[in-house]
C-alpha positions, -999 to +999 in steps of 0.1 A: -002+001+002+015+032-008+013+059+016+033+092+009+040+129+021+034+148-010+041+181+009+055+173+048+033+196+067+054+228+073+053+265+067+051+278+035+055+316+021+054+309-014+039+288-042+056+260-050+060+221-062+063+189-041+087+162-047+078+136-073+068+099-063+067+069-084+034+052-080+031+026-108+040-003-079+004+004-067-017-028-061-054-009-065-046+028-081-074+041-063-062+068-040-072+094-012-053+131-019-056+146+017-049+188+021-045+199+059-042+236+068-031+241+102-022+279+097-033+306+076-031+341+071-067+361+072-077+369+037-056+346+021-064+310+001-044+278-010-052+257-037-036+222-041-032+207-075-021+170-082+003+165-114+007+137-131+038+122-155+047+090-172+082+095-174+092+118-144+099+150-166+068+161-183+037+171-162+005+179-169-026+184-140-047+156-130-069+169-102-074+200-079-085+198-042-111+227-032-097+260-022-091+263+016-092+297+036-090+286+070-076+258+089-090+225+083-086+196+057-104+186+025-099+152+006-105+138-030-107+106-039-089+099-072-092+066-093-062+055-117-073+022-126-081+029-164-048+052-166-017+031-164+003+056-177+005+078-145+037+063-130+046+098-113+028+122-089+036+156-069+018+183-056+017+219-068+005+244-051-006+282-052-011+310-021-030+339-029-037+368-005-060+399-012-078+425+007-061+445+039-031+436+056+000+431+034+010+411+007+034+385+028+019+349+022+024+323+053+008+293+056+015+259+073-001+230+056+012+193+042-007+169+016-007+131+017-014+104-009-028+072+006-038+042-016-073+030-008-081-008+004-094-029-025-125-034-004-133+006+000-129+013-036-159+024-056-167+002-085-150+013-118-171+028-144-174+025-177 
């Protein structure tokens, strides 16, 4: 079972990408992506996208988690059973600030990717 910290929980002050991880060894290929925000500034948002690659060099966007404006968590299920070309994944995040206050960005968050057990997976769609 794959259980990855795509972005280890830490404080960030700019947009960025997490490390790339190979997931081709996954047995079930159904994953749960979780974003947990521990701290975020007032009038700031974070958006996290999951990117994929077949070779670890060229990247495309696969999924976007709902934006968070407050501390908390959000999750997204991702079914890759019909996409064998997805061999590598990484997280990309974007911080935005608006309104009053400075333009400094500060957010403490982490992103995980966990392979779901076969019995908890949704049935494949055709």
